[in-house]
N, C-alpha and C positions, 0 to 999 in steps of 0.2 A: 504493500500500500504506500509506503514512504517513497519508494522508487518511482511510483506512478506520479505522485505529487511533485517530486523533484523534476521529473521529465516535463510535466505540464507547466511548471513554473519556468523552467529553462526555455521551453518553446514560446511561452508568452513573452518573456523578456527579450528573446531574440527578435520576435516580430515587432515588439515595441521599439527596440533599438533600430531596426530597419526603417520603421515608420518615421522616427525622429530624424534619421539621416536623410531620408527622402525629403522631408519637409524643409530641413536646413539647406539642402542642395537646391531646392526650388526657390527659396527666399533669398539666397545669396546672389547678388548680381554685381557685375563689375562697376566700378565708379566711372561715370562719364567725365571725360576730361577734354579740354580744348588742346588741340595739337600744339599750339604755341606755348602751353603751360608745362609740357613735358620736360623733365630734366633728369639728370643722373640719379637723383634721389628716388625716381620712379622705377628704376631697374628692378625687375622681379615682381612688380605689381601687375595684377590683372586689370586691364582698363577697357573702356569703350570709347571710341572716338569717331566723329563724323567728319567727312570732308570730300573734296573732289579728287578724282583719280587723274594723275598725270604720269607721264613716262612709264608705261607698262613694259616690263621685261619678262619674257617667258624663258625659263631655264629648264634643265632636266629634272622634272619632278617638283618644280616650284614656280611660282609667279611672284615677282616683286613689283611694287609700284609706289609712286609718291602719293601720299595722302596729304592733301593741302587744304588749309583755311588761309589764315594770314601768313603762316609758315608751313613748311612741309616736313614730313617725316616718312622714312621708308617703311613700308609694310611688306611682310613676306608671308606668303601662304604656301605651305608644303602640301599641295594638293594639285594633281594634274588637271582636275576638272575646273579649277579656279579660273583658268584662262578663258573659259566660256562665260564666266560671270563678270570678271573685271575687265572693263573697257575704259579707255581714256575718255574723260568727260563725264563719267558716271558720278553721282553723289552717293556715297556708301557709308554704312555703319560697320566699323571693324571692331571686333572684340578679340583681345589677345593679351599676351604678356609683353611688357616692355623689356627689351634686352639691349645689349650693346654689341655691335659687330665692327671690328677694326676701329674702335674708338668713336663710332657713330651710333646714336640712338636709333632703334627701330622697334616696330611692333611685330612680334611673331604671332600672326593672326590664327585663331582657332575657327573664327567664322567671319564671313564677309556677306553683308546683305545690301543689295542695291536698293536705294530709297527712291531715286528718280533719275 
């Protein structure tokens, strides 16, 4: 009888923990930041930024482009299908991690959404 209760308690706590983790993952969203406000202090942060796409470059397994408002930052998407989405002149929302590559800030994008 005690083993049965222990099993049920463990099962209940496991599902409760999964539910809490799911809720937290849905409620956490990246902080939206203006491209011109990004600095070295933001390296490692998950951010959301909007801007116009300029100078698109298609590499082997990735696409990089300039995300511009009043300033520009390089955004890199490691997804071969991103080239079909990212076109020069698009206004996009980029979500990803701020990183530094060869001394230059960039956003390693996890998602890119064309807004208009």
